[in-house]
N, C-alpha and C positions, 0 to 999 in steps of 0.2 A: 369454499367451505373446508375447514381443516378437520380431519378425522381425529378421533381420540387416539393419541399416540404419545408415548414417552420414550425418549432416547435412553440408551444404556448409560450407566455411570461407570466411567473407567476406573480400574484399580490404580490407586496411587502408588507409584513405584517408591521403594524405600531408599534411604541414603546409607552410605557406608558409615561404619562406626566413627564417632567423634563429630559427626555433622548433624546440624539441625536447621530447620527453616522457619521463617516467619514472614507474614504478609502484613503490610501496614500502609497507611496513607502518608504522603509527604507532610511534615510538620515543621512549624517555625515558631520562634518565640514572639513576644509582643512587639519587638523591634523589627520583625520581618526576617531575622536571620534564621536560616534553616537549622533545626536541631541537629545534634552531632550524628545521629544514625541516618538522618535524611541526607546530610551533606556527604557522609562517607559513602553511602549507596550511590549517589549521583556521580561522585568522583570515580568510583569503581567502574561504573558503566563507561565513562569516557576513557578511562585507562584501558579497558578491555577492547575498545575500538581504536586504540593508538592515537587518541586525541589529546591535546594539551590538558593539563590539570586545571580544573576550574578554580578561580580565585573566590574568596568569600563574597566579593561584590557581585561576581557573575552568578554565584549560587543564589544570592538574594534576588536577583532579577528573574532567574528561572523559576523559583519556587511558586509565585502566584500563578504563573502560566500552567505549570504542571498540576497545581491544585485545582485550577479552573477546569482542566480536562478530567478531573476525578481519577487521576492515575492511582493504580494499586501497585505497590512495590513489593516484590518477593525476593528475599535474600536468603542464601544458604551460608551458614556460619560455622567456622571451625572452633570446637571447644578447646580452650586453652589448657585445661587440665589434661585432656586426652593428648593434645599435641606434646605436652611436656614429657610424656612417657615414650615418645618416639625418638630415634637417634638424632633427628633434625630439630627436635623440639626447642633446644636452647637457642639455636640460630633463629628459629621462627620467632621466638619471644623477643630476641634482641634486635633483629633486623627487619622483621615482618611489619606489615601494616597494623595499625591499632585494631583492637577487637571489634570496633564498630564497622570495619570494612568487611563486607561479605566476600566469599570465594566463588559465589555464583549470583547472578542477578537476572531478574525477569520483571518486565513492566507490562501491565495490560490496562486497558481502559475501553470505554464504549463510544463508538461513533456510528454513523450509518453508511451502508453500502447500497448503491443503486444497482440492483440486479435486473432492471428492466421492467419490473412490475409496476403496479399502480402507485406504490409508495416505496421510498427507500427502506431498507431492511436494517434493523439494529444489528451491529456486528461487534464482536469482541476483538479488538486490535491488540497485537502482541509486538513488543519492541524491547530494546535494551537487554537482549539475551546475551550474557557472557558467562564464561567459566574460566576461573584462574588456571592457567596452564600447568601450575604446580600441583593441581588437585583434580586432574582429569581421571577418567575411569573409576569414579566413585559414585556414579549414578546421579550426579547433580542435575544435568540437563533433563534426563528422563523424569526425575522427581518433580522438577519445577513445571515441566510441560504437562504431565499427567495431573498434578494437583490443581493447576490453574485451568486446564480444560474441564476438569470435574467441577470447578467453581462456575465456569461458564454454562455448563449443562444445568447445574442447580439453579442458576439465575435465569434460565429459560432462553438463552441465546441460541439462535438457529445456525449461525455461522461464526467462525473465527477466521482471522486473516492476519498475515504478516508480510513484510518485505524482508529479503534475505541477503546476507553478504556471502554465504556459501550455499551452493545449490544442492549439495548432496546430503544435507542434514535432515530436512523437515518432511520429506516424503514418508519416512517411517512413522511419523506421527499423524499421517493422513492428510497432509497439505499437498495441493497440486498447483503448479504455476498456472495462473488464470488470466493475466494480462501481460502485455509487452509494450515497450516504448522504443522508438527509434532515436538515434542521435543523428543530427543532420549538419551538413556543411553546405552553406548556400553562397554561391558566388554572386556578388553585386558588381563585378568588374566590367568595365566597358569592353574589355577583350572578349568576354563571354556574352556580349550583347546585353549585359545587365540583367537585372531582375525585372522582367517585363510581363506583367499579367495581361491576359487576353482582353479582359473586360475593362470598362471605365471605372474610375474611382467612385466609391459610394461613401456617404457620410464624411466625417472629418476626424482626423487623428490629431490629438492635442498633446504636446509635450507638457508634462505636469510636474508639480513638486511632489516627490515620493512621500514626504512626511505628511501630506494631506490626503493620502489615498487609502487609509485603513478601511473606511466605510465602503469605498469603491471596490476594493479587493474582495471584501466579504459579500457585497451585493452581487457582483459578477460571478463569483465562484458559486454562490447559492443557486443562481440560474443554471450555470454549467452542471452542477451536481444533480439538480432535478431532472435534467434532460439527457444525461450522459451515462449510458450503461457501463458499469465498471468503476465509476467514480466513487471515491471514499471521502467522506466528510473530513475536513482538515483540522489539525490540532492548532493550538494557539500560537505556537512559535512562527507559523507562516505569516501571521498578520504583523508580528513584530519585525521580522526580517524584510518582508515585502514592502513595508512602509518606511524602511530605512531607519527605524528606531533602534534596531540592533545591527551592528556589523557582524556578519556570519563568523568572522575571524576573531572578533572581540565584542561580545554582546553588551559590554558596559559603555560602548561608544556608538554614536550614530554612524551610519554607513555613508561615508563621503563619496564612494564610487557609484552608488546606485543611481540609476536614471529610470524614468518611467514615462509611459505614454498611454493614453486611453483612446478607444475608438467610440465616437458618438455617431449613432445611426442617423439616417435622414429624418426619422421621426423624433429625434432628441433623446432616445433611450441609449443606455450604455451597451455597447456591443462586445467590449473586451478590454483587457489591459495587458501590457507587457512591462516587465521589470528587467533591466539589462545593465551591463557595464561595458565600458571601453577597455579592450585588452591592453592598451598602452602603446606608446609610440615605438617601443622596442619590438613589438610584434608585427611581422610582415606576412601577408598584406594587412592593412588596417582592418581591425576586426571588432565587431560587437558580439558580445557573448550574452545570450538570453538566459536569465535565471528562472523566469516564470512567465509563461504566456497562457492566459486563459481567455477564451472567447466563447460566446454563446452560440456561434455558428461559424461555418467555414468562411463566409464573406468577411466577417470582422477579423478573423485570424489572418486572412490574406492582406487586408488593409494595414494591419499592424506590421506585418513583415515588409510590405511595400514601403511603409514609412521608414523603417530602419535602413532598407536598401537604398533609399533615395537621400539619405543623410550625406552631407559633404564628406568626401575622402574615404568613405566606408567602401571596402571592397569584398568583405566577407562577413557572414553571419553564422555563428555557431549555436546550435541548439543541443546541448548535451542531455541525453536521457529525458527528452521532454516532448517529442513529436509522436502523434498517434500513428499506429500501424496502418489503419485505414485512413488515407488522407488524400484529398483531391488536389493537393498543392501542385505536384508536378504537371498535372493535366490542365491546371489553370494558367500555366505559363507558356509564352511563345517558345522558349527554349527549355524543355524540361530537364536538360542535362546540367543546368546550373545548380540543381539540388542533388546532393550525393548523400546516400545513407552510409554513415561510417560504422554504425553498429546497431544491432537489435538485441535488447536484453529483456528478461522477465522483470516484472515489477511486483505485482500483487500475487500472493499465494493464498488460496482459499481452502478452508477445511469445513465441511458440512458437519454440524452437530445434530440438527433435527431435519432430516431429509424432507419430511412432510411440509413443514413451514417453509423451508428454503426453496423447494421446487414450486410451491404454490406462489412464491414471491418473485419468480424470475419471468423473463420474457419467453415467448414461444413463437415459432415461425409458422406453424400450420396445425390444424386439428389432427388428432391422432390418439391412439391408445396403445400402451405397452406396459410391461412389467419389468422392474429392475431388481435384481438381486445384488445388494451392496455388501461387500466384504469390508470389515473394519477391524484391524488388528487390535485396536483399543476397546472394541466392543461398544462404541458409542452409537454409531449409525448402522450397525449390522441389521439386515432384515430384507424383506421383500416388499416392494412398493409398486402399486399400480397407479399409473399416471394417465388420466383422461383429460385431453385438452380440447376445449370447444370455444371458438371465438376468441382465441388468444389467452384464455384463462384455464388454469389447470386445477383439477381436483385430484388430490393424492391420498391414497389409502394404504394402510399397512396391513399385511395379511401373512398367514403362515406359509403360503405358497403362491406361486404366480397365478393370477386370475385372468390376465389378458393373453390372447393367442400369441402375441409377439413378446418374447422373453429374452432379456439380455442380462449378462453378469459382468460386474466391474468392481474395482475396489474404490474406497471412498476418495483417495487421492485423484484417481482418474475422473471421478464425478466432479471433483473440485476444478479440474482443468476444463471440463465441458461446461461448467455451470454458467459462466458469463459469456460463453460463445467464442472464446479465443481458439480452443482446439475443436476440431470437427470429429464427428462420429467415425467417419471412414478413416481419418488419420489415426485415431486411437485404435481402431480395429487393425490397421496395418502394423501398428506398433505392438500388437499383441496384448493390448490393455483392456479390450472388450471381447467377450465371447457371446455366442447366442445359441439357442436351440436350433435344431435342424429345421430348415424351411423359414427361418425368420426373415422378414422383409427389411433388410438394412436400409434400403432407399427411403422407405416410409419413415423409419425411425430417424434417419438423418434429416428428412424434410421437416419433421416436427421439432427436433432438438436443436439443430444447427441454426445459427442466426446470421443475417446477411452481412453484418459488418463486425469488425473486431471491437472488443470493449476498450475503453480508454481510462486508465487510472493515472491522474496527474498528482497524486498525493504520495509522498515518501514519508515513512515513519519508522 
């Protein structure tokens, strides 16, 4: 039961003189060609991430997918009249991008996040954040972030989330790293005794035509999403690239390199899929590179990896930024050393907007009661919250002061890192991120808050 609680509305940060912002939906003409402001915005995002400039044909393919995801585009624009008064104004007018091109971009849209509760939680996802390097230090990022977080609060969203290219930017806006992924290198070489699972094969792995797998990808991911804490519902581009309809390097062409396989369980149900490519004969040892592997359980995941390892001539499998942190894989093999973790990196960053709804929607490990004082520099989630957990379900109330005997204080970014269970209470205490009243029972707090396995987010956006 959710108590009556309203999060704070953040103050929207202003922009420097000569700048203005507007938010709009992607728009296209009757022939499907994106309108000039939509095309300019999308190209600016790609330019900001050092990606190739989209062609008109590529933009026409992207537009219906972005529209289906109900993306909201926020751009910050330089006033040409103001720029004309600056010493650099003439050069900006002559050599700069057309006026439709923003100097800052920000994209957001809604999907669901599995926080471990009874149902996935609606979440405001943020992506496409860029600032033109010629116009830094003008309040562009802060304005876009505060204005769009304010919109999310107004829309009743309990959490916002993003994935980041730079780790030092978003903590000041209340986001905390909440999930991680491993990159794996797996040897299938006979010299390493091969990839040898301890158990017998289960079900059947079928090599399939990638172009026929769109429905399979969606069906399997839907099962994975419902059962996996930390999972984020996927955007439409996944189904286009996963089914080889788009080549990731040129979305106007089908992907001739993509290969796919599915695992069918003994009862005939789908257990998982893998989309992969061969690295080429110039790569030694012969390598399969996994683009996407989604399975409903560890058994199906193991069978898909076994299938790749047993393919003729294959000596190595690479999984870049796609393997869960909590993974029984090594323990399922005769020789666990054939699996090497080459990196561990954060993926999902979470920002609580409504702590009452968010905390009532997460998983809990044990019964308990405690109060949290949450500090929020933007004033959204500031407050004192009493959490009472019984039979795995939390009731959260907001109060003027702590009402439970166990009282802890933390900032909203720290709560974001704890939220899905990736960070532990005692780790954050040792990092100086949580404090407590004298006599607080840290062990009891950790027993309730911490979760037994790491969350797993397989969605990049």
